[in-house]
Wavefront OBJ file of the C-alpha trace (Angstrom):
o trace
v -306.099 6.353 -84.862
v -306.928 7.747 -88.430
v -308.637 5.261 -90.415
v -308.504 7.461 -93.905
v -305.233 7.858 -95.506
v -304.124 10.037 -98.418
v -301.189 9.278 -99.791
v -299.538 12.570 -101.726
v -296.752 11.651 -104.374
v -294.251 13.898 -106.006
v -291.147 11.734 -107.603
v -288.030 13.698 -106.739
v -287.421 12.928 -103.437
v -287.781 8.832 -103.294
v -284.612 6.761 -102.950
v -282.395 6.014 -105.673
v -282.999 9.333 -107.576
v -280.735 12.042 -108.294
v -282.230 13.296 -111.887
v -279.534 14.884 -114.878
v -278.035 17.896 -114.662
v -279.841 21.011 -116.056
v -282.908 18.786 -116.502
v -286.075 18.012 -114.567
v -287.407 14.689 -113.587
v -289.531 14.472 -116.714
v -291.336 10.989 -118.284
v -289.485 8.154 -120.323
v -286.272 9.159 -118.822
v -283.643 6.631 -117.352
v -284.250 8.458 -113.886
v -288.106 8.523 -114.436
v -288.257 5.035 -114.784
v -286.157 4.484 -111.494
v -288.009 7.064 -109.933
v -291.590 5.782 -110.503
v -290.358 2.054 -109.962
v -289.103 3.388 -106.571
v -292.419 5.265 -105.588
v -294.272 1.776 -105.735
v -292.124 0.154 -103.258
v -292.127 3.083 -100.781
v -295.841 3.590 -101.073
v -296.507 -0.240 -101.393
v -294.759 -0.491 -97.946
v -296.940 2.430 -95.962
v -299.692 0.765 -97.579
v -299.447 -2.758 -96.042
v -298.325 -1.083 -92.704
v -301.720 0.630 -92.522
v -303.816 -1.895 -93.755
v -301.994 -3.880 -91.111
v -303.177 -1.620 -87.943
v -306.681 -1.603 -89.526
v -306.836 1.524 -91.610
v -309.780 1.285 -93.590
v -308.936 3.443 -96.538
v -305.767 4.233 -98.471
v -306.053 6.513 -101.264
v -302.896 7.900 -103.681
v -302.768 11.016 -105.091
v -299.941 10.819 -107.969
v -298.976 14.382 -108.620
v -295.522 14.543 -109.742
v -295.882 16.571 -113.629
v -299.988 15.832 -113.543
v -299.898 12.461 -113.117
v -300.155 9.148 -114.222
v -296.359 8.304 -112.978
v -296.643 4.772 -111.249
v -297.155 1.566 -112.592
v -300.963 0.650 -111.273
v -300.584 -2.916 -112.145
v -297.995 -2.519 -109.143
v -299.364 -1.301 -106.534
v -301.344 -3.140 -103.686
v -304.640 -3.550 -105.124
v -306.372 -1.970 -101.827
v -305.186 1.020 -102.942
v -307.275 3.925 -104.786
v -305.842 5.685 -107.200
v -307.058 9.084 -107.642
v -307.422 10.200 -111.404
v -306.651 14.021 -112.290
v -309.370 16.184 -112.625
v -308.293 18.622 -115.358
v -309.332 22.150 -113.652
v -310.409 21.255 -110.224
v -308.884 23.173 -107.338
v -305.983 21.452 -106.013
v -306.665 18.756 -103.756
v -310.433 19.520 -103.602
v -311.261 15.715 -104.468
v -309.734 15.196 -100.840
v -312.599 16.983 -99.053
v -314.222 14.660 -96.601
v -312.985 11.518 -97.995
v -309.623 11.479 -95.712
v -308.730 11.638 -92.225
v -304.991 12.819 -92.682
v -302.299 13.020 -95.387
v -298.881 11.705 -95.806
v -296.316 12.649 -98.023
v -293.525 10.889 -100.527
v -291.408 11.971 -102.771
v -291.646 15.741 -102.127
v -288.154 17.978 -102.791
v -286.229 20.465 -101.427
v -288.024 23.969 -102.564
v -285.966 26.043 -105.124
v -282.667 27.567 -103.989
v -282.039 25.108 -101.005
v -278.175 24.966 -101.086
v -277.594 20.964 -101.568
v -281.498 19.701 -102.008
v -282.010 17.362 -104.439
v -283.651 18.764 -107.732
v -284.743 21.395 -105.566
v -287.498 23.735 -107.159
v -290.695 24.900 -106.283
v -294.132 23.779 -108.593
v -292.213 24.874 -112.212
v -288.475 24.395 -111.990
v -288.036 26.245 -115.359
v -290.020 29.539 -114.421
v -290.040 30.081 -110.817
v -287.535 31.629 -108.437
v -289.548 31.407 -105.080
v -292.639 31.557 -103.245
v -292.968 33.341 -100.207
v -295.782 33.386 -97.347
v -296.083 36.738 -94.949
v -292.305 36.513 -95.931
v -291.159 33.275 -95.191
v -290.167 31.245 -98.049
v -292.520 28.384 -98.644
v -291.914 24.926 -100.800
v -294.603 22.449 -101.883
v -295.265 20.730 -98.560
v -296.015 23.911 -96.903
v -299.006 24.437 -99.726
v -300.228 20.820 -99.368
v -300.429 20.915 -95.829
v -302.585 24.335 -95.647
v -304.818 22.821 -97.980
v -304.803 19.796 -96.505
v -305.766 21.266 -93.101
v -308.717 23.437 -94.489
v -309.981 20.311 -96.087
v -309.656 18.756 -92.028
v -306.484 16.690 -92.590
v -303.412 17.004 -90.434
v -300.149 16.267 -91.953
v -298.518 13.377 -90.330
v -296.008 11.824 -91.858
v -293.434 12.568 -94.441
v -290.590 10.727 -96.219
v -287.835 12.477 -98.445
v -284.366 13.189 -98.207
v -282.567 14.558 -95.153
v -282.829 18.157 -96.248
v -286.403 18.120 -97.314
v -287.231 16.365 -94.294
v -285.921 19.293 -92.650
v -288.186 21.713 -94.410
v -291.072 19.244 -93.565
v -290.504 19.867 -89.999
v -290.259 23.644 -90.428
v -293.706 23.211 -92.246
v -295.496 21.089 -89.711
v -293.875 20.954 -86.321
v -295.314 17.069 -85.403
v -294.824 15.518 -88.598
v -292.853 12.088 -88.571
v -290.358 11.886 -90.813
v -288.401 8.820 -92.991
v -285.024 9.659 -94.781
v -284.896 8.291 -98.077
v -281.420 9.521 -99.086
v -278.608 12.337 -97.528
v -278.818 15.079 -100.048
v -275.531 16.348 -101.093
v -276.349 18.805 -103.843
v -278.911 19.010 -106.856
v -277.727 15.894 -108.615
v -275.509 14.049 -105.830
v -276.706 12.035 -103.021
v -276.183 8.976 -100.636
v -278.822 6.467 -100.797
v -279.963 4.124 -98.334
v -280.214 0.505 -98.392
v -284.034 -0.436 -99.451
v -284.872 -3.092 -97.460
v -284.227 -0.324 -94.573
v -285.672 2.059 -95.980
v -289.065 0.093 -96.296
v -289.032 -1.380 -92.589
v -288.619 2.461 -91.275
v -291.437 3.454 -93.711
v -293.680 0.272 -91.999
v -292.813 1.477 -88.687
v -292.790 4.910 -88.529
v -296.139 5.482 -90.699
v -297.658 3.115 -88.813
v -296.940 5.190 -85.787
v -297.951 8.106 -87.233
v -301.219 7.728 -87.934
v -302.112 6.399 -84.440
v -301.379 10.203 -82.761
v -304.307 12.568 -83.277
v -303.051 15.970 -84.231
v -304.801 19.367 -84.967
v -304.586 20.339 -88.634
v -302.059 23.588 -89.027
v -304.959 26.058 -90.239
v -303.209 29.122 -92.618
v -304.781 32.407 -90.881
v -306.536 34.827 -93.416
v -306.059 36.786 -94.856
v -302.690 36.039 -95.565
v -299.771 37.460 -98.270
v -298.347 35.237 -101.022
v -295.189 36.371 -102.535
v -294.134 34.544 -105.958
v -290.965 35.743 -108.064
v -290.584 34.360 -111.721
v -287.079 34.147 -113.808
v -288.719 36.363 -116.372
v -290.946 39.072 -116.399
v -293.200 38.122 -118.904
v -294.521 35.396 -116.437
v -294.837 37.381 -113.765
v -296.961 39.855 -115.864
v -298.950 37.083 -116.574
v -299.558 35.590 -113.377
v -300.423 39.705 -112.200
v -302.996 39.348 -114.897
v -304.883 36.110 -114.427
v -304.613 37.317 -110.181
v -306.684 40.339 -111.595
v -308.727 38.347 -113.746
v -309.697 36.432 -110.606
v -310.670 39.727 -108.757
v -307.066 39.031 -106.095
v -305.815 42.224 -104.787
v -301.806 42.197 -105.897
v -299.016 44.330 -106.902
v -295.585 44.777 -108.062
v -293.708 45.510 -105.094
v -291.462 48.872 -104.729
v -288.028 48.394 -105.085
v -285.554 51.836 -104.630
v -283.407 51.005 -107.627
v -285.950 49.378 -109.643
v -288.828 51.273 -109.029
v -291.229 47.857 -108.831
v -289.883 44.671 -108.738
v -291.253 43.229 -112.522
v -290.420 39.396 -111.538
v -292.242 39.677 -108.580
v -296.142 39.676 -107.522
v -297.390 40.273 -104.270
v -300.846 38.938 -103.693
v -303.060 39.482 -100.482
v -305.239 35.874 -100.317
v -308.495 36.043 -97.767
v -309.670 32.508 -97.974
v -308.451 29.294 -99.553
v -309.503 29.333 -102.717
v -307.658 32.967 -103.097
v -304.442 30.970 -101.784
v -304.851 28.008 -104.322
v -305.285 30.418 -106.913
v -302.230 32.382 -106.467
v -299.915 29.251 -106.782
l 1 2 3 4 5 6 7 8 9 10 11 12 13 14 15 16 17 18 19 20 21 22 23 24 25 26 27 28 29 30 31 32 33 34 35 36 37 38 39 40 41 42 43 44 45 46 47 48 49 50 51 52 53 54 55 56 57 58 59 60 61 62 63 64 65 66 67 68 69 70 71 72 73 74 75 76 77 78 79 80 81 82 83 84 85 86 87 88 89 90 91 92 93 94 95 96 97 98 99 100 101 102 103 104 105 106 107 108 109 110 111 112 113 114 115 116 117 118 119 120 121 122 123 124 125 126 127 128 129 130 131 132 133 134 135 136 137 138 139 140 141 142 143 144 145 146 147 148 149 150 151 152 153 154 155 156 157 158 159 160 161 162 163 164 165 166 167 168 169 170 171 172 173 174 175 176 177 178 179 180 181 182 183 184 185 186 187 188 189 190 191 192 193 194 195 196 197 198 199 200 201 202 203 204 205 206 207 208 209 210 211 212 213 214 215 216 217 218 219 220 221 222 223 224 225 226 227 228 229 230 231 232 233 234 235 236 237 238 239 240 241 242 243 244 245 246 247 248 249 250 251 252 253 254 255 256 257 258 259 260 261 262 263 264 265 266 267 268 269 270 271 272 273 274 275
């Protein structure tokens, strides 16, 4: 059994949340308030179940929009809230501190038909990410980073379409559906009492099953496409400054696709920088 468990929290995928048309889930909006309150319920249910079976350490990485979403006074006091360190590599705080990772509130990737509040990293500017030619979302990225830090991805709670994408990313991950996703701003919600019972049962079982971390093989090819060419140019220059090999893909009509940058990444640090 894994004794030190990291809970990774986004917000869009929790129950009772659909956002507003043409908007992200931003602080001080009605939907954000609903999301942060619901997130506490789901996180506390998970933590209670983990401590009940003998888990010794539970950390919370509150990563939506840079963090500081949940009301910490409402969290189970045994949970360690991880403070954001500006400029630090993604998830580096977990190196050597946790044995596995579990996900809450994550959402479908940009372009997913029916996905509630679907986006990848930045809903306003990014069209898609592809890794070695296949679309990836935020759970793919975090699962690879976690694996490099020795943490297998064991549990995922989110909308039904998002759960399917998590299963694609990590085949043996245990999932709990929080809501049935119908469109960007439409879903069928679950009864919260039933949902909390499902979370408690399934996360307790998930962390008792040994699983090998699913590491990314290097070199790998990261493709990132922007909605604006100016943003792609800025990203291209940033990768060059990092010393990462990159290029605009050739196109028989355009010559080169100025919206898209393809990078060759040789290790996990370059992978994180390419995100």
